[in-house]
C-alpha positions as CSV (number, residue, x, y, z in Angstrom):
1,M,-9.0,89.7,-53.4
2,L,-12.0,87.2,-55.3
3,K,-9.4,84.7,-55.2
4,F,-9.3,84.7,-51.1
5,L,-12.7,84.4,-51.1
6,K,-13.1,81.8,-53.1
7,I,-10.3,80.1,-51.4
8,Y,-11.9,81.4,-47.5
9,L,-15.3,79.7,-48.7
10,S,-14.4,76.6,-49.7
11,I,-12.2,75.9,-46.8
12,F,-15.3,77.0,-44.7
13,S,-17.4,74.9,-46.6
14,V,-15.4,71.7,-46.1
15,F,-15.5,72.5,-42.3
16,L,-19.4,72.4,-42.7
17,A,-19.2,69.3,-44.1
18,F,-17.2,67.9,-41.5
19,Y,-19.2,69.6,-38.0
20,F,-22.0,68.2,-40.0
21,S,-21.0,64.7,-41.4
22,A,-19.3,63.6,-38.0
23,C,-20.3,61.5,-35.3
24,S,-21.7,62.5,-32.4
25,S,-23.3,60.9,-29.4
26,G,-27.3,61.7,-30.2
27,E,-26.4,58.9,-33.0
28,Y,-26.0,56.1,-31.0
29,E,-28.7,53.6,-29.1
30,V,-28.1,53.3,-25.4
31,E,-29.6,50.8,-23.6
32,T,-31.0,51.3,-19.6
33,Y,-30.8,48.4,-17.6
34,K,-33.0,49.0,-14.1
35,V,-31.5,46.4,-10.7
36,D,-32.9,45.5,-8.2
37,Y,-30.4,44.6,-5.2
38,T,-30.9,44.2,-1.7
39,E,-28.7,45.6,0.5
40,K,-26.9,42.8,2.8
41,T,-25.1,43.0,6.4
42,V,-22.6,39.7,7.2
43,K,-21.4,40.4,10.5
44,I,-18.4,38.2,11.4
45,D,-18.3,37.4,15.8
46,T,-14.1,37.6,15.9
47,I,-15.5,35.1,19.4
48,K,-15.1,31.7,18.9
49,K,-15.8,28.6,21.1
50,I,-13.2,26.3,22.2
51,T,-15.0,23.0,23.3
52,L,-12.7,20.5,23.9
53,N,-14.3,16.9,23.7
54,D,-15.1,14.3,26.9
55,D,-14.1,11.2,25.2
56,K,-11.9,9.8,27.8
57,I,-8.7,8.2,26.2
58,K,-8.5,4.5,26.6
59,Q,-5.1,3.4,29.3
60,D,-2.6,1.0,27.8
61,K,-2.2,-0.7,31.5
62,N,1.1,-1.7,30.3
63,D,1.9,1.2,28.3
64,K,1.4,4.3,30.4
65,D,4.3,6.0,28.3
66,N,0.4,6.9,25.5
67,I,-1.0,8.3,28.2
68,K,-2.4,11.8,27.1
69,D,-4.2,14.8,28.9
70,N,-6.0,17.5,26.3
71,T,-6.8,19.5,29.2
72,K,-3.5,20.6,29.8
73,E,-2.9,23.0,26.9
74,T,-4.0,26.4,27.7
75,Y,-3.1,29.5,26.1
76,S,-3.3,33.6,26.5
77,Y,-4.2,36.2,25.1
78,I,-2.2,38.6,24.6
79,V,-2.7,42.1,23.4
80,Q,0.2,44.0,20.9
81,I,0.2,47.3,19.7
82,G,2.8,48.3,18.5
83,A,6.2,46.6,16.3
84,F,9.6,48.4,15.3
85,S,13.1,47.5,14.0
86,M,15.0,50.5,14.8
87,Q,15.7,51.2,18.8
88,S,15.1,54.6,19.2
89,N,11.2,54.9,17.6
90,F,10.8,51.8,19.9
91,E,11.8,53.6,22.8
92,N,9.7,56.5,22.2
93,F,7.1,54.7,21.4
94,L,7.1,52.6,24.8
95,E,7.6,55.7,26.7
96,R,4.4,57.2,24.8
97,A,2.2,54.1,25.3
98,K,2.7,53.5,29.1
99,Q,1.8,56.9,29.6
100,V,-1.5,55.9,28.0
101,L,-2.2,52.7,28.7
102,G,-0.1,52.2,32.0
103,E,2.8,50.6,33.4
104,E,1.4,47.1,32.3
105,V,3.5,47.4,29.3
106,Y,5.8,45.3,28.3
107,Y,7.9,44.7,25.1
108,E,9.4,41.3,23.6
109,L,12.7,40.6,21.8
110,S,12.3,38.3,18.7
111,G,15.6,38.9,17.2
112,N,15.1,42.2,15.7
113,L,12.0,43.5,15.8
114,Y,10.1,44.9,19.5
115,K,7.2,44.0,20.1
116,V,4.5,46.2,21.9
117,R,3.1,44.1,23.9
118,I,0.2,45.0,27.1
119,G,-1.7,42.3,28.8
120,R,-1.9,38.4,29.9
121,Y,-5.7,37.2,29.4
122,G,-6.9,33.9,29.7
123,N,-9.7,34.3,27.5
124,R,-9.9,36.1,23.6
125,A,-13.3,38.5,24.9
126,E,-10.8,40.2,27.6
127,A,-8.6,40.6,24.9
128,I,-10.7,41.8,22.8
129,K,-11.7,44.4,24.3
130,F,-8.4,45.5,25.6
131,V,-8.1,45.9,21.4
132,E,-10.8,48.5,21.9
133,I,-9.7,50.0,24.3
134,A,-6.4,50.5,23.0
135,R,-8.0,51.7,19.4
136,S,-10.3,54.7,21.1
137,K,-6.1,55.7,22.8
138,G,-5.5,56.2,18.9
139,Y,-3.6,53.0,18.7
140,T,-5.7,51.9,15.7
141,D,-2.7,48.3,14.7
142,A,-3.5,46.5,18.3
143,F,-4.8,43.4,17.9
144,V,-5.0,39.9,19.6
145,V,-2.0,37.6,20.2
146,T,-2.7,33.5,21.3
147,K,0.5,32.5,23.1
148,K,0.6,28.7,24.2
149,N,1.4,28.2,27.4
């Protein structure tokens, strides 16, 4: 029994030595820094102004084929609310969109992709307003598509 007690005390003393000599987090120095910052909010205007130069294009009297008119390029803005490759998903989405947004909802087939769209607006601001309306009605992926006429 005495031999058992000696072995027990020696093992216990070894564990105590490890316990008191082991590293602890209190022994390390911790540096603290204070950071002063100012919170800033950046607002980006998504409506860009398009300005045309009023510079007249010189007309060569001898060659009428070189006449260019920059004012003829017009664009229309369309709101896309979904795109599907599976026809059954597309049909369900289209019917639901017509119920929620009205009969103006249409689709375009591009390759094997059904694009569900609505509207044809003359300027981007009107299209962005409708994007917000569509998002408020649950179509969170709505975005504006620009098409050259």
